[in-house]
N, C-alpha and C positions, 0 to 999 in steps of 0.2 A: 117341019116340026119333027122332033124325035121323042120317043118315050123310052124310059129305062125303068127297070124295077129290080129290086133285090130278089134273088131266087131262094127257094126253100133250101136247096142244096148248099148255097153260099152261107145261109144262116146256120145250117147243121155244121158246116166246116168251121165257122167261127166258134160255135159251142165246143167242138172237138178240140180246137186249139186252146181254148180256155181250160177245159177239163184236163188236158194233158200237161198243163203247166201249173199244177196246184201246190207244189211243195212249199211255197212261201205264202200261202193264203191264210190270212188271219181275220177274225171278226173282232171288232172293238166296241166297247161301250163308252159313252161320253155324255157330256152336257149335264152337269149337276145343277146349274143355275136354272131357276124357273123361267118359263116362257112369259112373254108379255101377257098372253092369254093361255093359261095352263090347260084349258079345256079344248083349245084349238091351236095346236102347234103349227108353226109356219111350214109351208110346203117347200122342200128343197128346190133349189133352182137348177141343179145339175152343174153349176159352176164351182161347187165346193171342192176344195183340194184336201181337206182334213176335217175330222170331227172336232167339235169344241170340247175343251176341258176333258181330255181323254182320261179314263179311269184305268183301262188296261186292255190288253190284247190276248186272244186265245186262238191257237191254231185250229182251223176248221177240222172237225173230226168226222163229218158226214158230207159227202159230195156224190150225187147221183145224176145220171141222165134221167129225165122224166118226160112223159107225155101225158096230156090230159086224157083220162079214161074213166068215165062214170061207171062202167061195168066192172072192170077188174082193178081199178086203182086202189092202192092200199095206203097212200099218203093223202092227207087232207090239208089243203092250204087255201085260204080265202074262199070258202064255200065251193071248192072244186076238188075232185078226186084225181090223183096223179098216180100213174103206174111207173115203176122203176124199170129202166132199160139197162140191161147188162151188156156192155160193149164186147164182152168175151163170147156172148151167146147170140146177141141180136145185132143186126145191121142198123146202125143209127141213121143211115141215109134212107133205108127202106122204111124205117119207123118215122121218118121226118122229124127227128128229135132235135129241136133247137132250144130246149129248156134245160137248165141245170138247177138242181136242188142243192142248197148249201145250208149247213147248220153246225152249231157247236153248243155244248152245254157249259154254262158258267156255274160251277158248283160251289155252293156255300160261300165261305170266306176266302176262296182262292184269289179274289180281287177284293178291294175295299168294299165294305157294306154301306153303300150310299145309294141315293136315288140317281137314276139315269134317264135321259130323254133322247139319246141318239144311239143309233147302231150304224157301224161302218164296216164295209168289207174291203180289205186291203190286200193287194197282191204285191209281191216283191219285198216283203218285210224283211229287214236285216237286223237281227238282234246284235247287241254288243257281243264281242267274242266270248266272254265268259258265260253268256246266256244262250249260246247257239243251240244247245240241246233241249232247251226249255220250251214247253208248249204254252205256258201262261207267262205273260210279260207285263210288267208295269211300264208306264211311259218312259221312265228313265233308263230302262233296260233295252230300249229300241234305238239302234243307231240310225236307221232309215226306215220310215214308214212305207216307202214304196208309193204305189198309186192307190188312191181311193176309188174303188170300182163302183160302189153303191153306198148311198147314205139314206138313212131313214130317220125322220123326226117323229116323235110319238109323245103321248102323255106320260107323265112320270111313272116310273116303275121303281119300287123300293126293293133293294136286294137284301135278303135275309140269310142268316147262317144256315138255316134248315131248309133251304130251297135251292133249286137249280133253275136258272133262267136259260131258256133254249130258244134264242132267236132263229127264225127260219126265213130264208129267202129263196125264191124261185126266179132265176135270171132267164130272161128271154133274149135270144140272139137273133 
């Protein structure tokens, strides 16, 4: 019999590879149709390749290495405190950092003001040529959505002109 296990260093290395290839990373909002049970959205299966009824995409504007730290953490996510690790000053391998914080702010009416129920994180997004410099894209402005890295189903969120929606994800590698 043999036993194998993934090492922390291997997980840190995968986080590093992800972090270093962020130039085409976009968060997307979708699913305007109600769920069968609006109070209990279905749990994603992990087999999804796209979000449903995409509303739009926005380039990720915050991405940090983070580690859980109840004493010095300055970011809060799901009842935990997280400390930002600066790869220019800290050794991510010494810090055993295999988490990545990702966020962006969907401001006012930069996307249609509709309810959404899904959040997706896409890597390798390719806009149509005339939109290559844009950070906010409508579905018709995207030539290739790339790979859906993360999907989240949630209860309905109504977008309003005077608010910013700021979905946050912490990815564990």
